[in-house]
C-alpha positions in Angstrom: 12.5 150.5 -51.2 8.3 151.6 -51.8 6.6 152.4 -47.8 3.9 152.4 -46.8 1.9 153.8 -43.2 -1.5 152.5 -42.5 -3.7 153.6 -39.8 -6.3 150.6 -38.8 -10.2 151.4 -38.2 -10.2 147.5 -37.0 -8.7 144.7 -35.2 -7.6 142.8 -38.2 -4.8 140.3 -39.5 -2.0 141.9 -40.8 -2.1 140.3 -43.9 -5.4 140.6 -44.4 -4.9 144.6 -44.1 -2.1 144.7 -46.3 -4.0 143.0 -49.1 -6.9 145.3 -49.4 -3.9 148.1 -49.4 -2.6 146.6 -52.2 0.3 144.3 -51.0 1.1 140.6 -53.0 1.1 137.9 -50.8 4.6 137.7 -52.1 5.9 141.3 -51.1 4.4 140.2 -46.8 6.3 137.5 -46.5 9.8 139.7 -47.8 8.8 141.9 -45.7 8.1 139.8 -43.0 12.2 138.1 -43.0 14.4 141.4 -43.4 12.1 142.3 -40.6 10.6 145.8 -42.9 6.9 146.3 -41.6 6.3 147.9 -37.8 3.5 148.0 -35.4 2.9 151.2 -33.6 6.8 151.2 -34.6 7.9 148.5 -33.4 9.5 146.2 -35.9 7.4 142.4 -36.0 8.8 139.5 -37.8 5.4 136.9 -37.8 1.7 137.6 -38.4 -0.4 139.5 -36.4 -3.4 140.4 -35.2 -3.6 144.4 -35.4 -6.3 146.8 -32.6 -8.3 149.6 -33.9 -5.8 152.7 -33.5 -2.4 150.3 -34.2 -0.4 152.5 -37.1 1.3 150.1 -39.9 3.8 150.6 -42.1 6.0 148.2 -44.5 9.1 148.6 -46.2 9.0 146.5 -49.4 9.7 146.1 -53.3 7.5 147.2 -55.8 6.3 144.7 -58.3 3.8 145.3 -61.1 2.2 143.3 -62.4 0.1 144.9 -64.5 -2.2 142.0 -66.8 -3.0 142.5 -70.3 -6.4 141.2 -71.5 -6.1 139.9 -75.2 -9.4 139.0 -75.2 -12.8 138.5 -72.7 -16.3 138.0 -73.6 -19.3 137.4 -70.4 -17.3 133.3 -70.1 -14.2 133.9 -71.1 -10.3 135.1 -70.3 -7.3 135.0 -72.1 -4.8 136.6 -70.4 -0.7 137.6 -71.0 0.7 136.2 -67.8 3.8 138.4 -66.2 6.6 137.0 -64.4 7.1 135.7 -61.5 3.0 135.6 -60.8 1.4 132.7 -60.1 -1.8 131.2 -61.5 -3.9 130.1 -58.3 -3.8 131.3 -54.7 -3.1 134.8 -53.2 -2.4 137.2 -55.0 -2.2 134.6 -58.1 -3.5 135.8 -61.9 -7.4 134.0 -61.4 -7.2 136.3 -58.3 -6.6 139.0 -59.9 -8.8 138.5 -62.5 -11.8 137.6 -60.3 -11.9 134.0 -62.3 -11.2 130.6 -61.7 -8.1 128.6 -63.5 -8.0 126.9 -66.6 -4.5 125.4 -66.6 -1.4 127.0 -65.2 1.8 127.8 -66.3 4.8 128.2 -64.1 5.6 131.3 -62.0 7.9 132.2 -63.9 7.0 131.4 -67.7 5.2 133.8 -69.5 2.4 133.9 -71.7 -1.1 133.2 -73.2 -3.5 131.8 -70.2 -7.5 130.4 -70.5 -9.3 131.5 -67.7 -13.1 130.9 -66.3 -16.0 132.9 -66.0 -18.1 131.0 -64.0 -17.6 126.8 -63.0 -19.5 125.0 -66.0 -17.1 127.0 -68.8 -14.6 125.9 -66.6 -15.2 122.3 -66.7 -16.1 122.8 -70.4 -12.7 124.5 -70.9 -10.8 122.0 -68.1 -12.1 118.6 -70.4 -11.3 120.5 -73.7 -7.6 120.4 -73.0 -7.6 117.0 -71.6 -9.7 115.7 -75.2 -6.1 118.1 -76.7 -9.1 120.1 -78.2 -7.0 123.2 -77.5 -3.4 123.6 -79.7 -0.9 125.6 -77.0 2.2 126.7 -78.6 5.7 127.8 -76.5 8.7 130.0 -77.6 11.9 129.1 -75.6 15.6 130.2 -76.5 18.0 126.8 -75.3 21.7 126.3 -74.6 23.1 125.8 -77.7 22.8 124.5 -81.4 18.9 122.4 -82.5 17.7 121.0 -85.2 14.5 120.0 -83.7 11.7 119.3 -86.7 9.3 116.7 -85.3 7.4 114.7 -82.4 9.9 113.6 -79.1 8.7 111.0 -77.2 9.4 110.3 -73.4 8.5 109.6 -69.7 7.9 111.5 -66.3 7.9 111.0 -63.3 6.9 113.4 -60.9 8.9 113.8 -57.4 5.7 115.8 -55.8 7.9 116.6 -52.5 10.3 118.3 -53.8 8.5 119.8 -57.1 10.8 118.3 -59.5 10.7 115.8 -62.6 12.5 113.2 -64.5 12.7 112.2 -67.5 13.7 108.6 -68.9 13.4 107.3 -71.9 12.3 104.0 -71.1 9.3 103.7 -69.6 10.1 103.2 -65.4 7.7 103.0 -61.7 5.5 105.8 -61.6 5.6 107.2 -65.0 3.8 109.0 -68.1 4.3 109.0 -71.0 4.9 112.6 -72.1 4.9 113.5 -76.3 6.0 117.0 -76.9 6.9 118.3 -80.6 9.7 120.3 -81.0 11.0 122.6 -83.9 14.3 125.0 -84.5 13.1 128.4 -85.5 16.7 129.8 -86.1 20.5 128.8 -84.2 22.4 132.0 -83.5 25.9 130.0 -81.8 24.5 129.0 -78.9 21.4 129.4 -78.2 18.3 128.4 -80.4 15.0 129.5 -80.4 12.6 127.0 -80.6 8.5 126.4 -81.0 7.6 124.4 -78.7 4.2 122.2 -78.8 2.0 120.2 -75.8 0.9 117.4 -77.2 1.2 116.0 -73.1 0.7 118.6 -70.7 2.2 117.7 -67.9 4.1 119.6 -64.8 7.6 121.1 -66.1 7.1 119.0 -69.7 9.0 121.5 -72.2 11.5 122.7 -69.5 11.8 118.9 -68.4 12.0 117.4 -72.1 14.5 119.7 -72.9 16.6 119.1 -70.5 16.5 115.5 -71.5 17.7 116.8 -74.5 20.4 118.6 -73.5 19.5 121.7 -74.3 17.4 123.2 -71.5 15.8 126.2 -71.3 17.9 129.7 -70.8 17.5 130.8 -67.0 15.5 127.6 -66.4 17.6 127.8 -62.5 15.7 124.3 -61.9 16.8 122.0 -65.5 19.6 123.7 -66.9 22.6 124.8 -65.4 24.1 127.9 -63.9 26.8 128.5 -65.9 24.9 128.8 -68.7 22.3 131.1 -66.9 25.2 133.8 -66.0 26.6 133.6 -69.5 22.9 134.5 -70.5 22.5 136.8 -67.7 19.2 135.3 -67.5 17.6 134.2 -64.2 14.7 133.1 -65.2 13.0 130.6 -68.1 13.4 132.0 -71.2 9.8 130.0 -71.9 6.4 131.9 -73.1 2.9 129.8 -74.5 2.5 132.8 -77.9 0.0 130.7 -79.4 -3.4 128.9 -78.8 -6.3 127.6 -80.5 -9.3 126.6 -80.4 -9.9 123.8 -82.5 -12.9 122.0 -81.0 -15.3 123.2 -78.1 -18.5 122.0 -76.5 -21.6 123.5 -75.1 -22.2 126.9 -75.0 -18.4 128.0 -75.8 -18.8 126.4 -79.1 -18.9 130.2 -80.4 -14.7 129.4 -79.1 -14.1 126.8 -81.8 -11.1 128.1 -84.8 -10.0 130.7 -82.6 -6.9 131.4 -82.5 -4.7 133.7 -80.3 -0.9 134.9 -81.0 0.8 136.9 -77.9 4.8 136.9 -79.0 6.7 137.0 -75.8 8.5 140.4 -75.2 12.5 137.5 -75.3 12.2 138.1 -79.2 10.5 141.8 -79.8 13.1 143.4 -80.7 
């Protein structure tokens, strides 16, 4: 555990002070739950207003969220998102890089992500993703032996309240069609390395689609099986966006057309 002591210089909300001193929102929430924050020596369990002269002490777990920048110019950033960080929201990747999100990766999915430095660039990139003129490919380790080599279609229903999606073979009420391209790279006995290409890009599409096909991503606590994840010793899904290609881009970002960016995942770098 790390310890941080801060002398408050003015009346301010507790989290605002901690954030300015490098504490992430998740670290703050966990410290609150564990009663690991003290103000003037007294433990607290909820957000507070801290007065000038008050002394804050927090015990927290150090998290390394160094962001690797793959490419950057005056309009866009392409970063390698680490595990355990959201794209948007407090302490999200976009906030850390002072940029605007264009698309998302799940909290525990790693890999290449595109961010914009201004609203015009964000609009151009968002339109390109909707028009499917940006190609995104992923690597995933999945459970079992696979023989994928083509396009797979299904229907997805999103349950926003439960933050989960369900996949069906035929259209359902409120369903949308999903299209994924899966290609087996290699089989390793009880697991396989699979290249995944998003044709459509819906919430949890690759994770849920692979699970529906009988090969959940190893480490996926939502769509996989706990027994499989324990067997492989993985707590987080082995899913990484390793490839982005700008097929066609309009407006002031047309110089990106044809550019390809690649970053292999750590789980296959030996």
